[in-house]
N, C-alpha and C positions, 0 to 999 in steps of 0.2 A: 558400539552411541559415544558422535561426538562431547566431545564434555559444552557442557555449559555454555564457560565463555563460548568454546567457535561457535555454538547456537548464536549466543547474541552479536558474535564481531555477524556472520549468516545471516543475520534477519536485522542487522543495520545495515549492511548490502545490500542486502534488498531491497529494504524502504524505501535509499539513497536513490535505487536506480529507480524504484518507483513512482518517486517525485520528479526525476532528473526526467524523467521519459513524462508525464506528465504536465510540468513547464514547458517540453519540446511541442506536447499538440498542445496544446494551447496556443505555443504561439504561431503553428501552422493554421489553426482554425483562427485566426484573430488575422495572420495574410490572408489570406483564400475569400473571408470574409470581407478586409476592405480591398482587395481588388477585384469581388464582388462589383461591391456599389462605384469604383471607381468605372466599373469597364459595362455591366446589367447584365452577364453570360449567366441562367436560371442555372447552365450545369455549377460552375464554380459556387452558387448558393448549395448546394447539393455536395460537394464538396464537405463544404464547410461546417454540414450537418453527419454529415457524417464522416467528420474528423472528429466534432463533437461530440459524438457517438464514443466515438473506440475512450476519449477522457474520462466517457463518464463507467468504462469498464478498470479501465487501471482506478479508478477509486475506489471499485470496488475491489479490487485484488490488494490494493490498501487499506483499505478497511476489514480486510479478511486474514491481512499480511498479522497486520492488531491483531485482530482478537486473538490470534492462534496465538505467538506471543504474550500477549496474557495469560492467555490459561496454562501455555505451560509453566511462565512462571511464578502461579498459583498453586500446579499442581506441582513444581520442583520446592516448591516451602512446605505445603502441603506433608508428604510428604519427607522430609524433612525431619520434621515434625511427628511422624509416625513412631519415624523412631530413637526419638528422646527418652527415657525410660519418667516413667508417670505419677511424680509427686506423691503420697499417700499422709495426710493428716488424722495424729495419733491424738 
């Protein structure tokens, strides 16, 4: 099992990659849409909308990664707390 720091670094890298991918897809969407408005070719509009659907899938993946990271942090925190001895008051 990887160390917690390794998992955080890996998740941060994945989050950065997803953000970069989303930015590129949105740029491609904007370019295809701009070319559609200049040329009026309906196929470009369809391609632009298709690219937009990919960007929504990437957003869903980013949300899932964020949720998984938060769940892992909560789980790690609760497992550390369960190992601590309980104080009893007399």
